[in-house]
N, C-alpha and C positions, 0 to 999 in steps of 0.2 A: 470828532472826526478822527479816523484812524486809517493807517495804511494796511493793505492786504498782507497776510502772512506770506513769507518768501516762497513757500512751496506752491502756493496757488499762482503767484506771478510766474514762477518757473514753468508750471504746467501750461499757462496761457501762452507764454513765449514759445514753447516748443510746438504748440499745436496751431498757432494762428497762421492763416494764409490770407492772401489778398487776391481779389479778382483782377484780371487784366482783360484787354479787349478780346471779344469773342467767347468769353466764358471760361478760358483756361485759368489755372491757378498758378501762382508763383509763391514760394516760401519767402517770408520776410526775414530780415535780419533780426537778431534778438532785440535790439533797441527799438526797431520799428514795430515789432510785434507787441512789445510791452506797452508802447504808446497807443497801439491800435485798439486795444480792448482791456478794460480793467485797471489801467494805470491811474494814478492819482488818488485823492482821498474820497472816502465814501462814508455814508451814515449807517448802512445796513448791507448785509450780504446773505446769499444763499449758496450752499456748496454741497457737493455729493462726495461722500467718502465711504468706501466699503458697502455700497448699496443703501446707505442712509443719507437722506437730505437733512441739512441743518440750516435754520434761519437764525441769524444773530444780529443784534444791534449792540455794538460795543461788547461788553462782557455778558450781556443778557441774551440767553438763548430763547427764541420765540417759537421754534418748532423743531422737532426731530421726527423723522418717519420716512416712509418710502415714496411719498407723493411729491413730485416736483412742483405742481401747481400750488399745493398747499404751502410748501416751503417758500416759494417766491412771493405769494400773496401775504404770507406772514411777515416777511421782510419788509414789504411795502407798507403794510398796516402798522409796522412798528415805528414808522417815521413820525415826527412831531405832529400832533393834532393841531389844526388851525394855523399851520405854517403859511407864511406869505413870501417865502423864497424857496427855490428848488432844493430838495434833498435827494441824495443819490443812493441807488441800490445797484450792487454788482452781483450778477449771477455767474458763477465761475465755470460751471459745466452745463452741458445740455441734458435733455431727458425726453421722455415721452409724455404726451398728453392727449386727451380725447378731443375729437373735433367738436364735441358738445360742451366743452369747457372753455373758460377764458380767464386771463389774468388782467385785472382791472387796475388802471392807473388813475389815481385822483389828481387834483390840482397840485402843482409845484412838486412834481415827481420826475426824476431822471432815472432811467434804467439802462444798464449796459449788460447785454447778454453775450457771454464769451463762448458758449457752446452752441450746439445745434438742437433746436426743438423739433422733434418729430411728431407729427399729428396723425393719429390713428382713428379708425372707426368713422362713424357718421354723426351728424348733428343737424340742427336747424336754427334759424333765426340769425342774430347778429353775433355769433360766437367767433372768437379769434384768439390766437395765442396772446396777443397784446391788444387791449381794448381800452378806449376812454370815451366818455360821453359827458357833455356838459361841464368840462374841466378847462382850466387854463394853465399855461406854463408846464407843458408835458414834453419830455424829451426822451427819445429812444436812440441811444448812441450807436449800438450795434445789435443786429438781430439776424440770425440764420434759421430758416424754417425749411423742413422737408415734409413730405406726406401730402395730404389733401384736406387742408383746413377749409372751412366755409369762407373765411377771410384770413389772410396772414396778419394783417393789421387792420383794425376797424376803429375809426375816430369820427365821432358825431357831435356837432355843435360844440366845437372846441375853439380855443384861441391860443395864440402864441405857442405853436407846436414846432418842434425840430425833429426830423428824422435824419440820422447820420448815414451809416452804411447798412443797407438792407439787402439781404441775399436770400432768395427763395427758390429752391429747386423742387418744384411741386409735381404732384401727379393729379391735381384737380384743384378746384376752388378759384378764388380771386386773390390777387396779391395784396395790394394796398387800396383801401377805400376810405376816403375822407369826405364827409358831407355835412349837411345841415338839415337832414330830412326828419329829424325829431321835432324841430321847431323851425319851420321855414321862414318865420318872421325875423329870425336872427341869422346873419351870415356866420359861417365858420371863418375866422380871420387870422391872418398873419401866420402862414404855414411855410416852413422851409424844409426842403427835401434835398439832401446832398446826392446820394447815389442809390438807385434801386435796380437790382437785377432779379428778373423773374423768368423762370422757364417752367413749362409744363402745366401752367394754370389752364383750367377749362374756360375761364372767363378772362377778364382784363388783367394785364400786369398791374396797372395803376389807374384809378378812376377818382375824379372829384365831382362834387355836385354842391353848388351853393357856397363857394369859397371866394372870399374877397381878400386878395393879397397872398399870392402863391409864388414861391421861388423854387425852381427845380434845377439841379445840376444835370444829371443824366438818368434817363430811364432806358434800361436795356431789357428787351423782351425777346425770348426765344421759344418758339413753338407753343404759343399761347392760343387759346381758343377764340379770343375776341381781340380787343384793341391792345396796342402797346401802352399808349397813354390816351385816355379819354377825359376830356374836360367838358363837363356839363355846367351851364349857368355859373361859370367861374369868371371873375374879372380881376384885372390888375395882376396878371400872371407873366412871369418870365421863366422860360425853359431853355436850358442850354442845348441838350441833344436828346432826341428820341431815336433809338437804334433798335430796329425790329427785324427779326427774321422769322418768316412763317407765322405771322400774327394774323389771326382771323381767317385762316385758309377756308375757302368754300363759303364765306359769309360776306356781308357788306361792311363789316368792321374794318378798321384801318390801323396801320402803324401809329398814326396820329389822327384823332378824331375830335371835332368840336361839335357840340349839339345842345339843343334846348336853350337857345338864346345865350349861348356862351359869348362873352365879350360885350354884351349889351349893358350899358350903364344908363339907368333911367330909360329913355326912349332913343338913345343915341349910340353910335358905334365908333366913337373916336378910338384911335389905336391904343389898346391897353393890354393886348396879348402879344408877346414877343417870343419867338422861337428861333434859336440859332440854327440848328440843322435837324432835318428829318431824313433818316436813312431807312429804307425799306427794301427787303429782299423777299420775294415770293409772298405767300400769305394771301390776304384779301386785298384791300385797297392800301395805297400808300398814304394819302392824305384825304380826309373826308370832312367837309364843312357842311352842316345841315341844320335845318329847323331854326331859322332866324338867328344864326350865329354870325360873328364877325369881329370887327375891330382888331384885326390880327395881321401881323407881319411874320412871315417865315423867311429867314435870310437865305438859307441854302437847302437844296434838295439833292438827294442821292437815292434814286428809286429805280429798281430793276425787277422785271419779270413778275409783277404782281398778278394774281389770278383774276382780280377784278380791276376796277379803274385804278390807274396810277394816281390820278387825282380826280375827285368829284367835288364840285362846289355847287350846292343846291340850296337856293333861297338863303343866301348869305350876303353880307354887306360890309364894304370896306375891308377887303382882304387882299394883301399883297403876297405873292408867292415867288420865291427865288430872287429876292431883291439883290442878293450878292452872288447869284449864279448857282450852277449845279448841272446835274444830268438826270434824264429820264430815259430809260431804255426798255423797250418791249412792254409786255403786260397789257392791261386793258387801257382804253383810250383816256386821255385827259379830257374831262367832260365838264362843261358849264351847263347846268340844267335847272329845272324848277318844278315844284309841285304846285298844284292850283290853289291849295288852301293857304299859302303864304305869298306875300309879295315876292316878285322875281329878284334875281341877283342885281346888285348895284355896286358900282365902283370896285370891280374885281380886276386885279392886275396880275397877268402872267408875263414874266420877263426873264431875260438873261440866262436861259438854260439851253442846253443841247438836247434835242428830242430825237431819239433813234428808234426806228421801226415802230412808230406809233402815230397817233392822230390827236390833234386838238380839235374838239367839236363844241361849238356853242349853239344850243337849241333848247328853249326859245331864246330870243334876244334878251340880254340884260341891259341895264342902264349904266352908261359910263364904263363899259368893259374896255380894258387896254390889254392888247397882246402885242408885245414888241421884243425885238432883239432875241428872237428864238432861232437858233441854228438847227436847221432841219437835215436829218440824215435818214433818207428813205422814209420820210414822214410828210404829213400834210396838215394844213390848218383849214378847217371848214367853219366859216362864220355863218350865222343865220341870215 
């Protein structure tokens, strides 16, 4: 284990910035920046100097050349074979890579990317700047991506995953995808995501499918083509904040969407999905629960001027919205609905929020619907 050379720490300190609310950036102090990316011990590194990438593990050089992907992969591949604890790679600068390429993370790998990866060209399949499949104990401490990747991060059939600070200012693609669709008999398990900021994606900012055990701090979505955060068939999840502006404009997607039996454990819907705050401005829907999902509580709502429903709950079970209050203003109606192919809504609770220039409409009737403590401002409630 060795410390980074002083010149590389200095470069990171000078260049590092941090996101603040709304997507603005603020320069960190030197000490904060050093701690933010690249600080601490590591096992291997990749760095760019004078147009040449070098991958190094201790005193051993594993790659020199002009290709960032080859350098980073060489640094990763230099870690101890058969390891049973995490080893760490630091990538000191950013670079350019093809949308048809990927950097693969095997089990027990931590990577810290201190520059910006710009994705160019086109590709197909499950390509991503950072990719992992069938692995355990993978950690991405920092990652900044621009361009139009197919996926910014793609993780499939993984366990014990940590994503730290993820920042994607994109012109297409999907931000973060975490699923189990390679082997659906196995859940992806134990995933922690600290902060994700995605703008400009043509698809979702973040999507999960087949995850058991998910903890998310904040997902911030700006001008993405589909959802801010989409949970499919995900259970035992805790989310702090979903903050979306113009997510899914002109579509049925939502700032926060649950679908495909999300929250269903066995055949029951005991509460296991917990969301602190959903904030939505413009875009498509604010909150959308569909296709036999449920077992969810959303503590607070802050929804305004959505182009589609402010809230749509359709064939969902045991869902509580605005347990701790909030506001809904303008936009499409708050709708409790049902498709004929699934059982209708049951045990849906809307409560404790102020509704302005909108309507709550339930049709057809659900079972055990509770609508209470709603402050109406130029608004109405229409029950079936």
